[in-house]
C-alpha positions as a Python dict, from the first residue, in 0.01 Angstrom:
ca = {
    (1, 'X'): (0, 0, 0),
    (2, 'X'): (-327, -184, -1),
    (3, 'X'): (-631, -72, -195),
    (4, 'X'): (-801, 32, 127),
    (5, 'X'): (-531, 282, 213),
    (6, 'X'): (-520, 408, -144),
    (7, 'X'): (-893, 481, -137),
    (8, 'X'): (-856, 662, 194),
    (9, 'X'): (-575, 874, 50),
    (10, 'X'): (-791, 968, -249),
    (11, 'X'): (-1075, 1070, -20),
    (12, 'X'): (-839, 1261, 209),
    (13, 'X'): (-686, 1448, -83),
    (14, 'X'): (-1032, 1531, -222),
    (15, 'X'): (-1142, 1665, 117),
    (16, 'X'): (-835, 1889, 142),
    (17, 'X'): (-893, 2023, -208),
    (18, 'X'): (-1259, 2102, -133),
    (19, 'X'): (-1161, 2285, 187),
    (20, 'X'): (-906, 2486, -5),
    (21, 'X'): (-1165, 2580, -265),
    (22, 'X'): (-1432, 2681, -15),
    (23, 'X'): (-1214, 2858, 244),
    (24, 'X'): (-901, 2997, 86),
    (25, 'X'): (-902, 3023, -292),
    (26, 'X'): (-1026, 3365, -417),
    (27, 'X'): (-1297, 3229, -647),
    (28, 'X'): (-1648, 3339, -729),
    (29, 'X'): (-1950, 3132, -633),
    (30, 'X'): (-1987, 2981, -978),
    (31, 'X'): (-1616, 2902, -1001),
    (32, 'X'): (-1625, 2734, -660),
    (33, 'X'): (-1917, 2514, -761),
    (34, 'X'): (-1735, 2414, -1080),
    (35, 'X'): (-1409, 2344, -894),
    (36, 'X'): (-1586, 2129, -633),
    (37, 'X'): (-1757, 1933, -909),
    (38, 'X'): (-1426, 1871, -1088),
    (39, 'X'): (-1266, 1761, -761),
    (40, 'X'): (-1546, 1514, -694),
    (41, 'X'): (-1510, 1377, -1047),
    (42, 'X'): (-1133, 1338, -1000),
    (43, 'X'): (-1178, 1150, -673),
    (44, 'X'): (-1432, 920, -836),
    (45, 'X'): (-1189, 845, -1120),
    (46, 'X'): (-914, 770, -869),
    (47, 'X'): (-1135, 527, -678),
    (48, 'X'): (-1229, 350, -1001),
    (49, 'X'): (-860, 329, -1099),
    (50, 'X'): (-771, 169, -766),
    (51, 'X'): (-1050, -85, -811),
    (52, 'X'): (-930, -176, -1159),
    (53, 'X'): (-578, -231, -1032),
    (54, 'X'): (-709, -496, -798),
    (55, 'X'): (-857, -689, -1088),
    (56, 'X'): (-524, -715, -1272),
    (57, 'X'): (-404, -1012, -1068),
    (58, 'X'): (-265, -1288, -1292),
    (59, 'X'): (-421, -1632, -1281),
    (60, 'X'): (-103, -1801, -1159),
    (61, 'X'): (-22, -1545, -885),
    (62, 'X'): (-70, -1779, -593),
    (63, 'X'): (295, -1729, -514),
    (64, 'X'): (214, -1379, -390),
    (65, 'X'): (94, -1513, -58),
    (66, 'X'): (443, -1654, -5),
    (67, 'X'): (606, -1311, -36),
    (68, 'X'): (698, -1153, 295),
    (69, 'X'): (459, -886, 416),
    (70, 'X'): (566, -540, 514),
    (71, 'X'): (768, -443, 699),
    (72, 'X'): (1040, -634, 510),
    (73, 'X'): (1384, -478, 469),
    (74, 'X'): (1575, -737, 260),
    (75, 'X'): (1604, -730, -121),
    (76, 'X'): (1364, -920, -347),
    (77, 'X'): (1516, -1051, -672),
    (78, 'X'): (1304, -1159, -968),
    (79, 'X'): (1494, -1442, -1140),
    (80, 'X'): (1422, -1511, -1508),
    (81, 'X'): (1601, -1673, -1802),
    (82, 'X'): (1763, -2018, -1771),
    (83, 'X'): (1623, -2138, -1440),
    (84, 'X'): (1602, -2511, -1504),
    (85, 'X'): (1813, -2587, -1198),
    (86, 'X'): (1606, -2364, -965),
    (87, 'X'): (1650, -2466, -603),
    (88, 'X'): (1335, -2566, -422),
    (89, 'X'): (992, -2648, -550),
    (90, 'X'): (800, -2319, -525),
    (91, 'X'): (843, -1992, -705),
    (92, 'X'): (959, -1814, -388),
    (93, 'X'): (1291, -1901, -230),
    (94, 'X'): (1369, -1732, 102),
    (95, 'X'): (1718, -1708, 247),
    (96, 'X'): (1876, -1524, 535),
    (97, 'X'): (1998, -1250, 300),
    (98, 'X'): (1682, -1195, 97),
    (99, 'X'): (1405, -1333, -119),
    (100, 'X'): (1431, -1492, -466),
    (101, 'X'): (1128, -1511, -694),
    (102, 'X'): (1130, -1715, -1015),
    (103, 'X'): (928, -1559, -1299),
    (104, 'X'): (911, -1590, -1674),
    (105, 'X'): (1083, -1321, -1876),
    (106, 'X'): (759, -1234, -2055),
    (107, 'X'): (577, -1195, -1722),
    (108, 'X'): (813, -943, -1562),
    (109, 'X'): (591, -639, -1614),
    (110, 'X'): (274, -816, -1501),
    (111, 'X'): (448, -950, -1190),
    (112, 'X'): (587, -610, -1094),
    (113, 'X'): (245, -449, -1141),
    (114, 'X'): (81, -697, -911),
    (115, 'X'): (353, -656, -649),
    (116, 'X'): (304, -280, -676),
    (117, 'X'): (-71, -314, -618),
    (118, 'X'): (-59, -574, -340),
    (119, 'X'): (282, -507, -184),
    (120, 'X'): (369, -148, -280),
    (121, 'X'): (615, -121, 8),
    (122, 'X'): (836, -383, -163),
    (123, 'X'): (877, -195, -493),
    (124, 'X'): (1188, -12, -377),
    (125, 'X'): (1353, -345, -287),
    (126, 'X'): (1304, -516, -626),
    (127, 'X'): (1585, -631, -853),
    (128, 'X'): (1596, -851, -1163),
    (129, 'X'): (1850, -1125, -1235),
    (130, 'X'): (1870, -1279, -1582),
    (131, 'X'): (2038, -1619, -1586),
    (132, 'X'): (2221, -1713, -1906),
    (133, 'X'): (2374, -2060, -1956),
    (134, 'X'): (2540, -2084, -2300),
    (135, 'X'): (2543, -2461, -2276),
    (136, 'X'): (2159, -2461, -2283),
    (137, 'X'): (2134, -2281, -2621),
    (138, 'X'): (2224, -2381, -2971),
    (139, 'X'): (2081, -2080, -3156),
    (140, 'X'): (2223, -1735, -3091),
    (141, 'X'): (1924, -1565, -3258),
    (142, 'X'): (1683, -1721, -3009),
    (143, 'X'): (1904, -1607, -2721),
    (144, 'X'): (1922, -1255, -2867),
    (145, 'X'): (1542, -1249, -2893),
    (146, 'X'): (1509, -1342, -2527),
    (147, 'X'): (1752, -1065, -2435),
    (148, 'X'): (1556, -809, -2637),
    (149, 'X'): (1239, -926, -2464),
    (150, 'X'): (1413, -875, -2129),
    (151, 'X'): (1516, -527, -2237),
    (152, 'X'): (1161, -434, -2338),
    (153, 'X'): (1012, -573, -2016),
    (154, 'X'): (1255, -376, -1802),
    (155, 'X'): (1170, -58, -1991),
    (156, 'X'): (800, -117, -1916),
    (157, 'X'): (874, -189, -1552),
    (158, 'X'): (1067, 135, -1520),
    (159, 'X'): (770, 321, -1670),
    (160, 'X'): (524, 160, -1425),
    (161, 'X'): (734, 201, -1112),
    (162, 'X'): (906, 528, -1210),
    (163, 'X'): (1233, 391, -1083),
    (164, 'X'): (1530, 208, -1231),
    (165, 'X'): (1513, -158, -1126),
    (166, 'X'): (1873, -290, -1101),
    (167, 'X'): (1959, -571, -1343),
    (168, 'X'): (2191, -860, -1254),
    (169, 'X'): (2329, -1061, -1548),
    (170, 'X'): (2433, -1410, -1435),
    (171, 'X'): (2643, -1597, -1693),
    (172, 'X'): (2730, -1948, -1580),
    (173, 'X'): (2905, -2264, -1705),
    (174, 'X'): (2874, -2621, -1575),
    (175, 'X'): (3136, -2892, -1596),
    (176, 'X'): (3266, -3185, -1401),
    (177, 'X'): (3617, -3041, -1407),
    (178, 'X'): (3505, -2703, -1275),
    (179, 'X'): (3510, -2599, -915),
    (180, 'X'): (3246, -2364, -767),
    (181, 'X'): (3355, -2010, -839),
    (182, 'X'): (3180, -1671, -837),
    (183, 'X'): (3324, -1352, -981),
    (184, 'X'): (3148, -1018, -1031),
    (185, 'X'): (3218, -722, -1252),
    (186, 'X'): (3077, -376, -1170),
    (187, 'X'): (3122, -52, -1354),
    (188, 'X'): (3439, 124, -1247),
    (189, 'X'): (3567, -174, -1048),
    (190, 'X'): (3797, -466, -1115),
    (191, 'X'): (3683, -825, -1105),
    (192, 'X'): (3587, -940, -759),
    (193, 'X'): (3623, -1300, -644),
    (194, 'X'): (3375, -1418, -384),
    (195, 'X'): (3516, -1670, -148),
    (196, 'X'): (3304, -1942, 14),
    (197, 'X'): (3273, -1739, 332),
    (198, 'X'): (3114, -1453, 138),
    (199, 'X'): (3410, -1215, 158),
    (200, 'X'): (3514, -1055, -172),
    (201, 'X'): (3867, -995, -290),
    (202, 'X'): (4027, -879, -611),
    (203, 'X'): (4116, -1130, -879),
    (204, 'X'): (4486, -1035, -851),
    (205, 'X'): (4493, -1113, -481),
    (206, 'X'): (4307, -1436, -542),
    (207, 'X'): (4562, -1550, -803),
    (208, 'X'): (4852, -1482, -571),
    (209, 'X'): (4721, -1722, -312),
    (210, 'X'): (4790, -2095, -293),
    (211, 'X'): (4762, -2324, -598),
    (212, 'X'): (4829, -2041, -838),
    (213, 'X'): (4846, -2255, -1152),
    (214, 'X'): (4505, -2407, -1094),
    (215, 'X'): (4350, -2067, -1022),
    (216, 'X'): (4520, -1919, -1328),
    (217, 'X'): (4351, -2179, -1549),
    (218, 'X'): (4016, -2098, -1385),
    (219, 'X'): (4072, -1727, -1440),
    (220, 'X'): (4143, -1788, -1810),
    (221, 'X'): (3812, -1968, -1841),
    (222, 'X'): (3638, -1678, -1659),
    (223, 'X'): (3796, -1433, -1901),
    (224, 'X'): (3673, -1640, -2196),
    (225, 'X'): (3322, -1648, -2047),
    (226, 'X'): (3339, -1271, -1997),
    (227, 'X'): (3429, -1220, -2366),
    (228, 'X'): (3144, -1447, -2469),
    (229, 'X'): (2900, -1257, -2245),
    (230, 'X'): (3017, -923, -2384),
    (231, 'X'): (2970, -1030, -2746),
    (232, 'X'): (2647, -1224, -2713),
    (233, 'X'): (2454, -1058, -2425),
    (234, 'X'): (2584, -713, -2339),
    (235, 'X'): (2594, -603, -2701),
    (236, 'X'): (2222, -672, -2730),
    (237, 'X'): (2128, -503, -2400),
    (238, 'X'): (2330, -186, -2454),
    (239, 'X'): (2277, -138, -2828),
    (240, 'X'): (2111, 190, -2922),
    (241, 'X'): (1762, 149, -3071),
    (242, 'X'): (1475, 385, -3149),
    (243, 'X'): (1201, 212, -2952),
    (244, 'X'): (1366, 74, -2639),
    (245, 'X'): (1631, 253, -2431),
    (246, 'X'): (1955, 65, -2360),
    (247, 'X'): (1995, -114, -2029),
    (248, 'X'): (2330, -163, -1863),
    (249, 'X'): (2350, -433, -1595),
    (250, 'X'): (2437, -311, -1248),
    (251, 'X'): (2641, -628, -1182),
    (252, 'X'): (2760, -906, -1413),
    (253, 'X'): (2815, -1239, -1238),
    (254, 'X'): (3034, -1516, -1377),
    (255, 'X'): (2973, -1857, -1226),
    (256, 'X'): (3140, -2196, -1253),
    (257, 'X'): (2968, -2500, -1109),
    (258, 'X'): (3039, -2873, -1147),
    (259, 'X'): (2672, -2967, -1165),
    (260, 'X'): (2385, -2833, -1362),
    (261, 'X'): (2128, -2900, -1628),
    (262, 'X'): (2224, -3127, -1919),
    (263, 'X'): (2410, -2948, -2199),
    (264, 'X'): (2276, -2956, -2555),
    (265, 'X'): (2486, -3080, -2841),
    (266, 'X'): (2669, -2822, -3047),
    (267, 'X'): (2575, -2550, -2801),
    (268, 'X'): (2673, -2186, -2827),
    (269, 'X'): (2959, -2212, -2581),
    (270, 'X'): (3121, -2500, -2769),
    (271, 'X'): (3088, -2322, -3102),
    (272, 'X'): (3224, -1996, -2966),
    (273, 'X'): (3514, -2178, -2803),
    (274, 'X'): (3601, -2347, -3129),
    (275, 'X'): (3585, -2021, -3321),
    (276, 'X'): (3802, -1823, -3085),
    (277, 'X'): (4043, -2089, -2965),
    (278, 'X'): (4214, -2397, -3103),
    (279, 'X'): (4012, -2619, -2875),
    (280, 'X'): (3698, -2793, -2981),
    (281, 'X'): (3614, -2879, -2622),
    (282, 'X'): (3751, -2881, -2274),
    (283, 'X'): (3807, -3193, -2069),
    (284, 'X'): (3531, -3239, -1823),
    (285, 'X'): (3310, -2963, -1962),
    (286, 'X'): (2995, -3168, -1939),
    (287, 'X'): (2806, -3107, -1611),
    (288, 'X'): (2744, -3366, -1346),
    (289, 'X'): (2376, -3439, -1351),
    (290, 'X'): (2362, -3629, -1026),
    (291, 'X'): (2560, -3379, -829),
    (292, 'X'): (2420, -3123, -593),
    (293, 'X'): (2228, -2844, -763),
    (294, 'X'): (2382, -2504, -772),
    (295, 'X'): (2300, -2234, -523),
    (296, 'X'): (2181, -1875, -574),
    (297, 'X'): (2430, -1590, -515),
    (298, 'X'): (2314, -1473, -173),
    (299, 'X'): (2640, -1287, -127),
    (300, 'X'): (2532, -1024, -382),
    (301, 'X'): (2212, -931, -197),
    (302, 'X'): (2370, -690, 57),
    (303, 'X'): (2476, -457, -224),
    (304, 'X'): (2119, -438, -360),
    (305, 'X'): (1860, -179, -244),
    (306, 'X'): (1724, -239, 103),
    (307, 'X'): (1376, -156, 234),
    (308, 'X'): (1289, 95, 499),
    (309, 'X'): (1087, -147, 705),
    (310, 'X'): (776, 69, 704),
    (311, 'X'): (426, -72, 731),
    (312, 'X'): (150, 12, 481),
    (313, 'X'): (-27, 210, 750),
    (314, 'X'): (279, 422, 823),
    (315, 'X'): (330, 482, 450),
    (316, 'X'): (-30, 591, 415),
    (317, 'X'): (1, 822, 716),
    (318, 'X'): (318, 976, 577),
    (319, 'X'): (150, 1042, 244),
    (320, 'X'): (-154, 1186, 418),
    (321, 'X'): (74, 1415, 618),
    (322, 'X'): (252, 1521, 300),
    (323, 'X'): (-83, 1606, 142),
    (324, 'X'): (-181, 1803, 450),
    (325, 'X'): (149, 1990, 448),
    (326, 'X'): (104, 2075, 82),
    (327, 'X'): (-250, 2197, 149),
    (328, 'X'): (-126, 2407, 442),
    (329, 'X'): (140, 2571, 226),
    (330, 'X'): (-117, 2649, -42),
    (331, 'X'): (-351, 2788, 225),
    (332, 'X'): (-75, 3016, 353),
    (333, 'X'): (-5, 3141, 3),
    (334, 'X'): (-375, 3202, -60),
    (335, 'X'): (-410, 3384, 273),
    (336, 'X'): (-118, 3610, 187),
    (337, 'X'): (-269, 3677, -155),
    (338, 'X'): (-613, 3756, -10),
    (339, 'X'): (-459, 3997, 243),
    (340, 'X'): (-268, 4168, -34),
    (341, 'X'): (-586, 4207, -234),
    (342, 'X'): (-765, 4349, 72),
    (343, 'X'): (-491, 4607, 126),
    (344, 'X'): (-494, 4707, -237),
    (345, 'X'): (-874, 4736, -253),
    (346, 'X'): (-917, 4943, 64),
    (347, 'X'): (-613, 5155, -20),
    (348, 'X'): (-756, 5225, -364),
    (349, 'X'): (-1090, 5326, -207),
    (350, 'X'): (-914, 5571, 26),
    (351, 'X'): (-709, 5717, -260),
    (352, 'X'): (-1019, 5755, -476),
    (353, 'X'): (-1194, 5941, -194),
    (354, 'X'): (-896, 6172, -144),
    (355, 'X'): (-863, 6244, -518),
    (356, 'X'): (-1233, 6335, -549),
    (357, 'X'): (-1287, 6706, -491),
    (358, 'X'): (-1537, 6808, -228),
    (359, 'X'): (-1734, 7016, -480),
    (360, 'X'): (-1824, 6701, -676),
    (361, 'X'): (-2094, 6609, -429),
    (362, 'X'): (-2227, 6298, -610),
    (363, 'X'): (-1885, 6137, -663),
    (364, 'X'): (-1776, 6230, -311),
    (365, 'X'): (-2092, 6075, -165),
    (366, 'X'): (-2033, 5750, -360),
    (367, 'X'): (-1670, 5737, -247),
    (368, 'X'): (-1758, 5788, 120),
    (369, 'X'): (-2034, 5526, 95),
    (370, 'X'): (-1777, 5273, -27),
    (371, 'X'): (-1548, 5371, 261),
    (372, 'X'): (-1832, 5315, 507),
    (373, 'X'): (-1880, 4965, 367),
    (374, 'X'): (-1506, 4899, 404),
    (375, 'X'): (-1514, 5029, 760),
    (376, 'X'): (-1810, 4806, 845),
    (377, 'X'): (-1624, 4504, 708),
    (378, 'X'): (-1305, 4587, 899),
    (379, 'X'): (-1505, 4642, 1218),
    (380, 'X'): (-1670, 4304, 1175),
    (381, 'X'): (-1327, 4142, 1130),
    (382, 'X'): (-1197, 4316, 1442),
    (383, 'X'): (-1503, 4216, 1645),
    (384, 'X'): (-1561, 3859, 1526),
    (385, 'X'): (-1215, 3770, 1400),
    (386, 'X'): (-1081, 3754, 1048),
    (387, 'X'): (-1204, 3467, 827),
    (388, 'X'): (-976, 3177, 744),
    (389, 'X'): (-917, 3316, 398),
    (390, 'X'): (-746, 3616, 564),
    (391, 'X'): (-629, 3449, 885),
    (392, 'X'): (-352, 3199, 950),
    (393, 'X'): (-153, 3476, 1119),
    (394, 'X'): (-134, 3690, 805),
    (395, 'X'): (-424, 3931, 862),
    (396, 'X'): (-313, 4293, 813),
    (397, 'X'): (-647, 4471, 788),
    (398, 'X'): (-620, 4628, 1134),
    (399, 'X'): (-372, 4884, 1005),
    (400, 'X'): (-637, 5007, 758),
    (401, 'X'): (-911, 5093, 1008),
    (402, 'X'): (-775, 5427, 1128),
    (403, 'X'): (-702, 5570, 779),
    (404, 'X'): (-1051, 5468, 665),
    (405, 'X'): (-1219, 5620, 971),
    (406, 'X'): (-1014, 5939, 935),
    (407, 'X'): (-1123, 5971, 574),
    (408, 'X'): (-1487, 5920, 670),
    (409, 'X'): (-1466, 6185, 945),
    (410, 'X'): (-1323, 6436, 698),
    (411, 'X'): (-1630, 6414, 479),
    (412, 'X'): (-1836, 6731, 468),
    (413, 'X'): (-2190, 6667, 345),
    (414, 'X'): (-2321, 6905, 79),
    (415, 'X'): (-2547, 7193, 190),
    (416, 'X'): (-2916, 7119, 175),
    (417, 'X'): (-3086, 7231, -144),
    (418, 'X'): (-3271, 7561, -119),
    (419, 'X'): (-3633, 7534, -37),
    (420, 'X'): (-3856, 7567, -332),
    (421, 'X'): (-4040, 7894, -336),
    (422, 'X'): (-4403, 7822, -334),
    (423, 'X'): (-4559, 7990, -625),
    (424, 'X'): (-4884, 8135, -514),
    (425, 'X'): (-5138, 8126, -786),
    (426, 'X'): (-5398, 8393, -735),
    (427, 'X'): (-5740, 8255, -667),
    (428, 'X'): (-6011, 8380, -896),
    (429, 'X'): (-6365, 8394, -766),
    (430, 'X'): (-6623, 8413, -1040),
    (431, 'X'): (-6971, 8550, -950),
    (432, 'X'): (-7281, 8536, -1165),
    (433, 'X'): (-7400, 8890, -1230),
    (434, 'X'): (-7763, 8783, -1253),
    (435, 'X'): (-7741, 8643, -899),
    (436, 'X'): (-7622, 8980, -768),
    (437, 'X'): (-7783, 9237, -995),
    (438, 'X'): (-8100, 9289, -1190),
    (439, 'X'): (-8084, 9314, -1566),
    (440, 'X'): (-7912, 9637, -1668),
    (441, 'X'): (-7863, 9740, -1302),
    (442, 'X'): (-7553, 9767, -1087),
    (443, 'X'): (-7718, 9787, -747),
    (444, 'X'): (-7688, 9468, -538),
    (445, 'X'): (-8011, 9281, -511),
    (446, 'X'): (-8160, 9216, -172),
    (447, 'X'): (-8042, 8881, -39),
    (448, 'X'): (-7715, 8881, -232),
    (449, 'X'): (-7512, 8934, 84),
    (450, 'X'): (-7523, 8570, 178),
    (451, 'X'): (-7401, 8476, -171),
    (452, 'X'): (-7115, 8722, -148),
    (453, 'X'): (-7012, 8601, 196),
    (454, 'X'): (-7009, 8233, 93),
    (455, 'X'): (-6825, 8306, -232),
    (456, 'X'): (-6555, 8537, -94),
    (457, 'X'): (-6425, 8320, 190),
    (458, 'X'): (-6095, 8263, 5),
    (459, 'X'): (-6039, 8631, -68),
    (460, 'X'): (-5811, 8755, 211),
    (461, 'X'): (-5668, 9102, 226),
    (462, 'X'): (-5302, 9134, 330),
    (463, 'X'): (-5014, 9367, 258),
    (464, 'X'): (-4850, 9333, -81),
    (465, 'X'): (-5161, 9196, -248),
    (466, 'X'): (-5410, 9386, -459),
    (467, 'X'): (-5776, 9278, -477),
    (468, 'X'): (-5870, 9309, -844),
    (469, 'X'): (-6246, 9323, -922),
    (470, 'X'): (-6334, 9295, -1291),
    (471, 'X'): (-6682, 9318, -1440),
    (472, 'X'): (-6788, 9145, -1761),
    (473, 'X'): (-7110, 9146, -1971),
    (474, 'X'): (-7245, 8959, -2271),
    (475, 'X'): (-7269, 9103, -2622),
    (476, 'X'): (-7628, 9227, -2586),
    (477, 'X'): (-7634, 9602, -2620),
    (478, 'X'): (-7370, 9847, -2740),
    (479, 'X'): (-7009, 9833, -2630),
    (480, 'X'): (-7002, 10162, -2438),
    (481, 'X'): (-7307, 10084, -2224),
    (482, 'X'): (-7179, 9732, -2156),
    (483, 'X'): (-6840, 9861, -2039),
    (484, 'X'): (-7005, 10119, -1814),
    (485, 'X'): (-7241, 9855, -1671),
    (486, 'X'): (-6949, 9613, -1603),
    (487, 'X'): (-6747, 9888, -1431),
    (488, 'X'): (-7041, 9994, -1211),
    (489, 'X'): (-7112, 9639, -1107),
    (490, 'X'): (-6743, 9593, -1014),
    (491, 'X'): (-6753, 9912, -809),
    (492, 'X'): (-7067, 9789, -628),
    (493, 'X'): (-6890, 9471, -525),
    (494, 'X'): (-6580, 9673, -427),
    (495, 'X'): (-6791, 9905, -214),
    (496, 'X'): (-6961, 9613, -39),
    (497, 'X'): (-6625, 9448, 46),
    (498, 'X'): (-6472, 9780, 155),
    (499, 'X'): (-6762, 9881, 375),
    (500, 'X'): (-6832, 9536, 512),
    (501, 'X'): (-6475, 9426, 602),
    (502, 'X'): (-6310, 9759, 688),
    (503, 'X'): (-6061, 9696, 406),
    (504, 'X'): (-5881, 10011, 287),
    (505, 'X'): (-5968, 10127, -59),
    (506, 'X'): (-5598, 10103, -153),
    (507, 'X'): (-5637, 9725, -150),
    (508, 'X'): (-5877, 9734, -445),
    (509, 'X'): (-5849, 9777, -818),
    (510, 'X'): (-6170, 9799, -1020),
    (511, 'X'): (-6190, 9720, -1394),
    (512, 'X'): (-6478, 9700, -1644),
    (513, 'X'): (-6421, 9500, -1959),
    (514, 'X'): (-6774, 9487, -2095),
    (515, 'X'): (-6808, 9225, -2363),
    (516, 'X'): (-6439, 9225, -2466),
    (517, 'X'): (-6333, 8913, -2268),
    (518, 'X'): (-6596, 8642, -2312),
    (519, 'X'): (-6535, 8295, -2168),
    (520, 'X'): (-6799, 8135, -2388),
    (521, 'X'): (-6979, 8201, -2711),
    (522, 'X'): (-7244, 8472, -2703),
    (523, 'X'): (-7446, 8296, -2971),
    (524, 'X'): (-7619, 8073, -2719),
    (525, 'X'): (-7809, 8168, -2409),
    (526, 'X'): (-7593, 7943, -2189),
    (527, 'X'): (-7277, 8108, -2316),
    (528, 'X'): (-7415, 8460, -2257),
    (529, 'X'): (-7503, 8363, -1900),
    (530, 'X'): (-7142, 8257, -1841),
    (531, 'X'): (-7010, 8584, -1984),
    (532, 'X'): (-7222, 8792, -1743),
    (533, 'X'): (-6989, 8771, -1444),
    (534, 'X'): (-6782, 8950, -1183),
    (535, 'X'): (-6430, 8811, -1122),
    (536, 'X'): (-6237, 8879, -802),
    (537, 'X'): (-5867, 8783, -774),
    (538, 'X'): (-5555, 8861, -569),
    (539, 'X'): (-5255, 8999, -755),
    (540, 'X'): (-4916, 9058, -584),
    (541, 'X'): (-4812, 9423, -603),
    (542, 'X'): (-4553, 9600, -393),
    (543, 'X'): (-4683, 9865, -152),
    (544, 'X'): (-5040, 9752, -208),
    (545, 'X'): (-5298, 9719, 67),
    (546, 'X'): (-5098, 9883, 345),
    (547, 'X'): (-5317, 9873, 654),
    (548, 'X'): (-5218, 10076, 958),
    (549, 'X'): (-5252, 9896, 1289),
    (550, 'X'): (-5135, 9961, 1641),
    (551, 'X'): (-4777, 9868, 1726),
    (552, 'X'): (-4880, 9598, 1968),
    (553, 'X'): (-5056, 9396, 1708),
    (554, 'X'): (-4847, 9442, 1394),
    (555, 'X'): (-4585, 9172, 1310),
    (556, 'X'): (-4255, 9247, 1148),
    (557, 'X'): (-4372, 9148, 801),
    (558, 'X'): (-4662, 9394, 800),
    (559, 'X'): (-4938, 9134, 812),
    (560, 'X'): (-5238, 9165, 1041),
    (561, 'X'): (-5190, 9038, 1396),
    (562, 'X'): (-5350, 8715, 1513),
    (563, 'X'): (-5543, 8920, 1765),
    (564, 'X'): (-5685, 9160, 1509),
    (565, 'X'): (-6053, 9126, 1467),
    (566, 'X'): (-6253, 9277, 1188),
    (567, 'X'): (-6628, 9269, 1163),
    (568, 'X'): (-6857, 9252, 872),
    (569, 'X'): (-7115, 9515, 922),
    (570, 'X'): (-7465, 9449, 800),
    (571, 'X'): (-7779, 9650, 865),
    (572, 'X'): (-7818, 9534, 1223),
    (573, 'X'): (-7571, 9251, 1268),
    (574, 'X'): (-7190, 9205, 1249),
    (575, 'X'): (-7007, 8896, 1105),
    (576, 'X'): (-6661, 8853, 1261),
    (577, 'X'): (-6354, 8753, 1064),
    (578, 'X'): (-6013, 8647, 1200),
    (579, 'X'): (-5654, 8664, 1074),
    (580, 'X'): (-5479, 8321, 1054),
    (581, 'X'): (-5193, 8295, 1305),
    (582, 'X'): (-4859, 8389, 1160),
    (583, 'X'): (-4994, 8457, 810),
    (584, 'X'): (-5192, 8778, 829),
    (585, 'X'): (-5472, 8611, 635),
    (586, 'X'): (-5817, 8755, 701),
    (587, 'X'): (-6064, 8469, 720),
    (588, 'X'): (-6439, 8497, 745),
    (589, 'X'): (-6635, 8224, 913),
    (590, 'X'): (-6923, 8184, 669),
    (591, 'X'): (-7116, 7937, 885),
    (592, 'X'): (-7138, 8165, 1186),
    (593, 'X'): (-7201, 8466, 968),
    (594, 'X'): (-7486, 8303, 784),
    (595, 'X'): (-7624, 8181, 1114),
    (596, 'X'): (-7614, 8537, 1255),
    (597, 'X'): (-7772, 8687, 947),
    (598, 'X'): (-8054, 8439, 965),
    (599, 'X'): (-8120, 8528, 1327),
    (600, 'X'): (-8103, 8899, 1248),
    (601, 'X'): (-8357, 8873, 974),
    (602, 'X'): (-8612, 8647, 1135),
    (603, 'X'): (-8590, 8714, 1501),
    (604, 'X'): (-8400, 9043, 1524),
    (605, 'X'): (-8230, 8906, 1831),
    (606, 'X'): (-7869, 9027, 1832),
    (607, 'X'): (-7807, 8888, 2172),
    (608, 'X'): (-7761, 8535, 2032),
    (609, 'X'): (-7437, 8626, 1854),
    (610, 'X'): (-7207, 8661, 2158),
    (611, 'X'): (-7316, 8317, 2282),
    (612, 'X'): (-7235, 8162, 1946),
    (613, 'X'): (-6890, 8326, 1945),
    (614, 'X'): (-6813, 8186, 2287),
    (615, 'X'): (-6822, 7832, 2138),
    (616, 'X'): (-6569, 7934, 1867),
}
C-alpha cells in the first residue's frame, strides 16, 4: 500500500475514533476533550511514521521500478548467497512462473522493508532462496558466518513483516561429467526428482527408469551432497541459540549442472569428499566455463505462496471497511451499555420515590422532582427521537415512561402550612396632661377636643377589646394627691370618649398610677413634662366591650356592622365615625370632624355638614 493510502487510513481511523468519543462513549466533558486530544496526537504520530518510512529507501534501489506492480499473483523470490552465475544483467529476472530478485545477504531486511513500504501487496508473495556452491568456498568458517548472517536477517524480516518468509536452500555442484539434475527434499516427504518437463516424481521411480546404472551413480552423488549440506549448512541454521531463533528451510534443492563458475582450489567439497570417501576427486568435477549458464528453478515457484491479485486501492478500501465495522461493533456495545445505564438510573429513581414515605415531605418532594426531570427527558426522546448514544435500534426507554408517570401522579403534595396568627400589638396613645388639663386640675381645658380627636383616631372600640386609660403625674407633690389627680384625669378622658362616641362604659378601664411609673427622670423639667401624661391602649379581654345592636346590622363575630354609624356629639355639632367593612373597627374621620368643629365655632352654621358628608 502506498503512503497516500496509508495516510488516508490513519485519518479515517482517527475520524472514527473521534465520532465514537463524541457520540457513543459514556465520558464526561473533560474526559472527551482529553480523549480527542490523544486521538489527534496518535494520528499525527502515525502520519509522521508513514513519512519516515518513505525516506528509508536504499541508495541502490533502482531495481524497485522493475518489480511488477499490483495486482501481481506470482511468487517473488529474493536470491542471495553464491549468485556469481546469475542469469541476465539486472537484479530482477522475470519468468512465466514468477519473479526472481538478486540481493545481498546483508541487505535482506532493508530490501524487504522497502518492498513493504512501496509494494505492500507483494509481502505475502515473498520467499528467500540461499544459493550454496561448496566449490566456491575454501573456508568452512566463512561459510558458517554467512549462514548465521542469513539466519539473523530472516529473523529480522519475520519481525518486520509479522509473517514467516519461506526459505529455500539451494545446494549445487558443477562439473563437466554431470548432467542437469534437480531434486528437492521437503519435510515429511521423500526426495522428488524434477524432470525437464517440470513434472516431479519420486527418486525410486526415477531410478527404475531407463539407464539405471547411470542414474544410480547420479543419485549417490546427490546423497553425498545431501550429507554435506546437512553437516555444513542445516546444522548452522537449525542450531539452538539464545539470540536468534532456529530457521528450518521449507525446501532443500540439490542441483547438478555441467557449467558454472570456476571452482577454487582445495575447496570445501573436495576436502569433504576426501574425508568421507576414498576419492580425492571425481573425474570431470571441474565445471565447464564456456558452457551455457545454469537456469533458476522455476518449477519450484508453484508451491510457493501466491498473491491475491488485489490492487492497493482495494486493500485500502478493505482495511477502511474493517475499521468501520470495528467502530460499528463498538458503537453497538456502547449503545447497549448506555441503555442499560439509563434503565438502572430511572429504575433507581422510581424505587427511591416508592421507598420514601409520604410523611417525609422534603425527601418525597426531592424524589418526585427527580422523577419529573426523568419524565421530561423521556418525553423529549419520544418526541424528537433518541440520541445516537442510545439509538442504533437498542433504545428501551419507552418502557419506562408509564411507570415514571404513574409514580408522579401518585404524589400527594403536603398540606399548606398554617397561616401565621397575626399578633396584634395594642396601640398606646400618649397624651400630654398639660395640653388637656390645667395644673392640678382634672377638667378638660377648652379647645382640647380637637387634640383628643386627632390623637385618638387609632383607638377603635370593638368586642373583645378593653380600652384602658391610665393617668400619670410627675413627682411634684405627695403620692396620695398625685394618684388621685392621675385617676381623675383618666376618668375625664374616659367620660369624654364615652359621651362623645356612644361607647358603652363596659369598654373602659380607668387606672391612676400617680408618680409610680415614670418614663423619664423627674430631676429635670423635660423629664417631668414627659411623666405628666395620659396613656390610652387596647387590651384583649374576653366578654369586654359587648355592644348591643339590632339584628340586621350585627355580623356573626359580634363586631359592629359596616352600616353602623356613630356620631361624636359636641356642644352644637356632631362628628361622624364609621366602622371598617368586615372588621367592626370604629374609625373617626378627623379631617371632616375638625372641619365641622371649625365651622361650628366660627360661623355656627350646621347646615354645611350634610353637604360635606355627601362628598365622602
